[in-house]
N, C-alpha and C positions, 0 to 999 in steps of 0.2 A: 471352510477349507481355503478359499481364495485369500481370506484375511490372514490365515496362518502362514501361507506362502509369502505374502507381502511382508509380514512381520519378520519372517526368517531372512528375507533378502535385505531388509533394513538393518537387521542385526549383523549380517555378514558385511555390509558396507561399513558399519561403525567399527567392526573389528579390524577390517582392512585399513580403515583410516587411522585407527589407534596404532596399528602395526607400522604403518608408514611414518607416522609422527615419531614413534619410538625409534625407528631406524634412522630417521633424519636427525634426531637428537644425538644418537650414537655417533653419526658421521660428524656432526658439529663438534662434539666433545673430542673426537679423535683429531680433528683439524686443529682445535685449540691446543691440545696436548702436544701435537707435532710442532706447532709454531713456537710454543714455550721452550721445548727442548732444543729446537733449532737455534734460538737466540742464546740459550745457556751454553750450548756447545760452541757456538761461534765466539762468545765471550771468553770461554775457557781456552780456546785455541789462541786467540789474540793475546791473552794475558800470560800465556806460556805454561798453563797448567798441563797441557799436552805438548810435548816437545816435538821439534821437527823430525819427520820420518817415523814417529811413534805409531804403532798399530792401534787402531781404535776397535777394541774387541766388544762385541755386543753385550756379553755378560757383565763386563766391567761398567759399561755405560748404563745398563739397566740398574745396576746397584748404585751408581753414583747419583743418577737422576731420579731413582725410585719410580720408574715408569716401565711400561711394557715394550715388547719388541717392535710392534708396528710403528709407533711414533718415532722410535729411535731410527728405524730404517728410513722412514720418510725424511727425517731431519738430515741424515747422512746423504741421501740422494739430493736433497735441496742444496746442501753445502758443497757437494761435489760439482753441481752445476755452476756454482759461484767460485770454484777453484779454492775453496777454503779447506776441503779435504780432497784426497785422490782415491780413486777406486782401482785396486790392483787385481788383475785377473787371477782368480782362484785363491786370493789371499784376503779379500775384503777391503776395508777402508783404512786409510792412514792419514796422518797430518802431512801436508806437503813438506818436502825438504827445502832447505834454504840455499841460496847462491848469490854471489856478488852480481852476477849478470842480471838475475831477476830483480834484485833490489834496485839496481841502476835503471832498469826499464820502468819499474813502478814509480820511482822518484821522478824521472823525466816526464812520464805521462801525467802523473798527478800535478806536477808543476805547471804544465801547459793547460790542463783542463780546469784546475781549481782557480788559477789566476785569471783565466778568461771568465769563469763563472762569477767570481767576486766582482769583476768590473761590470758585468751585466747586472748583478744584484744591486750594486751602488747606484746604477742609472735608473733602476726600476723600483727600488725600495720605497715604501711609504712610512707613515708614522708608526704603524704597528710593527713593521720590520725594525725600525730604529729602537723601539722599546724592547723588543726581543733581544736585539744585539747588546744593548746596554745591560740588560738584566743577566744575560748569559756571561758576560765578562765580569760582572760584579760577583756572581756566584763562584766563578773560577778563582777570582782574586781573593775572595774571602777565605779560601782554604789555606792561604799562606804562600810564601815564595815557592815556586815550582821546584827549585833545586833542593829544597828541604822536604817538600811533601812527597816527592817521588824518588827520594834517595834510596840507597841500598838498605838503610836501616829503618825505613818507613814501614808502617803496618800495611798489610794487604788491603784493609778497609780504606786507609788514607789514599793509597794509590788508585784504587777503584773509583773513589769519589772524584779524584783529580781527572782520571781518564774520562769519566762520564761527562763532566762539565767542560773539559777541553774539547771533546767531540761536539758537544752542543754549541760551543762558541764558534767552531769552524762551520757547523751546519747553519748557524744563524748568519754568519758572514755571507754565505752564498744563498741564503733562504729566499731572496727575492729574484733570483735568476729565473727568467720565464721558462727555461727549458727543464722540464721534469726529468728527462733522460740524462741531461748533464748532471743534475743533482744526484741522481741514482748512481751514475758512474763514479762521481766523486766520492760517494759513500763507500762504494765497493773498493776503490783504490785506497781509501783511508783504512779500511779493514786490513787490506794486504800490507800496507805500509806500517800500520801500528803493530802488526805481528813482529816485524823486524825491529821496530823501535823498542818494543818491550824486551826483546832478546839482547839488544845492544843499546841501552839507554845512553843519550848524550852525556858528556862530562858536566860537572856542576856549573862551571863557568859558561859553557855553551848553553846549558838549559836556562841560566839566568838571563842571558842575552836574548834567547828565543821568547822568554816570558815578557821582556820589555817590548819585543816586536808585537806582541798581542795588543798592548796599549796603543802602539803606533797604528796598527791596523784598524783598531776601533776609531781612533781620531780621524784618520783620512777617510774612512768609510762614512762617518757622520758629516764630514766636510763635503761629501759627494765628489771627492777627487778620484774618479774611476781609474785614471791612468796611473797615478801614484800607488793606489791600492793594488792594482794588478802587478806592478813591479815589486812592491813590498811582499806580496804573497808569494810570488815566484822565488824571491830571495829567501824568504822564511822556510819554504820547503827545501830549497837547495842546501841551505846551511844545516838543516836537520838531517837531510840525506847524507851529506858529507860526514857528519858526526856519527851517524849510525853505521855508515860504510866502514869507517875507521875501526869501530868496535867489532864489526862483523869479520873484518879481515884478521883482526887479532884473535878472534874466537876460532876462526877456521885455519889459522896458521898460514894465511896467504901472504 
């Protein structure tokens, strides 16, 4: 009798353990699904798949990403915390609207923070950082002249590849900055800035000049000239911002 009771207790513990492990796996799967859909939705907002002020309806998102309601809701809440989507009382979620005031604010703040970050990165970067920087620029350049790769007639795949490697080059430039928070904020500002840039891409001649600045940034970074690199980065962001602002004003009729 005692043996039977002991065996029953062991079986109960095993069942509870299996139940806990199953529950834990379910939670992990949900977390992974939420993270994946968060990045896909962020990408689609930046690339202009969803337009400014567009409502983000749950049913449409479920169909687009082929996933359940819970991961979608978690993704929307996460992106709302990062200001990539806005939550409207009694109306759900939407893509943030655009304004010249916000673009100016984002451009100025990005210029200050990223130029400071690149100077710190140049001062602290090691050989591994140099290798990453060289490789990221090579991958971007291999795609062809920026003014051709991301023109209005370019394929969506070409544009996405350029955007991916362009972001990686900018991340590599500041990759040795010792402040993790600074790098995070730079990434957040780049997300916000790139949403505007995709809506109002710089003209071909401006884009060609910006691409040449990428080579200049690489050169001064490898020369460990932190002061010049900081100035060049601030100028690079300022020129891009002016070009995007020109297009945005035209789009808004301002």
